[in-house]
N, C-alpha and C positions, 0 to 999 in steps of 0.2 A: 127748702131754704133758698134755692136759686130763683124760683119763681117770685118769691117775696122781694128779692133784690132787683129783679127785672121790673117788677111792678113799681117799686119805689123809684127807680131810676127814670122810668117813663113818666111818672107823676111829677117828679122834680123838673124834668124837661118841659112838660106842659106848663108848669107853674112859671118857669123862667120865660117862656114865650109869652104867656099872658101878662107878665110884668112889663115886658118890652112893649107890648101893644098898649097897655095902660099909660105908659110914659109917653108914647107917641100920640095917643089921643089927647093928652093934656097940653101938647104943644100947639102953637099957632099953625094954621094950614100950610104956610110956606115952609116953615121949619120941618113939619112932619113929612112933607113931600121930599125934602132933601134927606131926611133921616131914612125914609124907605128906599130912596135911590141908593144910599150908602149900604143899607142892608142887602139890597139886590146885588150890588157890586160885590160885596163880601161873599154872598152865597154863590154867585155864579163864577166870579173870577178868582177869588182867593181860596174858598173852600171847595169849589168845583161841585156844588150840589146840583143835581139834576142836569148837569151839563150834557152828558151823552144823550139823554132822553130828549132834551130840547133840540139839540143839533139834529138828531135823527128825525124828529117830527117835522122840523122846519125843512129839512132836505126833501122829505116826502111831499109836504104841502106846497113847497115853492122850489121845484127842481131847476127852474130857469134863473133864479137869483144867484148872485155870486156868493161865495162863502163869507165874504166880508159883510154883505148886506144881511145875510142870515144871522151872523154873529151879533150885529147891532140889534136885530129884532129879538134875538134870544136874551140879550142883556136887558132890554126893556121889558120883556115878558116876566122876568123874575120879580121885579119890584112891583109891577102893576097889581097883582092879586093882593099882596100885602097892604099896599096903599088903599085899595078898594075896601078891604075888610076893616081897616082901622078907621077910615073916614065914615063908613056906614054905621059903625057903632056909635060914633059921635053924633051923626045926623039923625039917628032914630029918635022918635018922640018920647 
């Protein structure tokens, strides 16, 4: 019974993400860029998703940068993959 509930919850989560991507794909490029920046901000600053991993990776890769510079890089890093995936689906032939 428990595995059925976990599978259903994962499927519903996947479906929700796909719906968000479809909405963003339907928007003009400028609006979709702003939407993905908002999602990136929500994921990194509000929900704190991947925050520790991003900070650790940036600290190892750029030890000479200030913490503030690494934080700016980390915030940009969260939105970029989502933007790239959304726009590539639209641009595909």
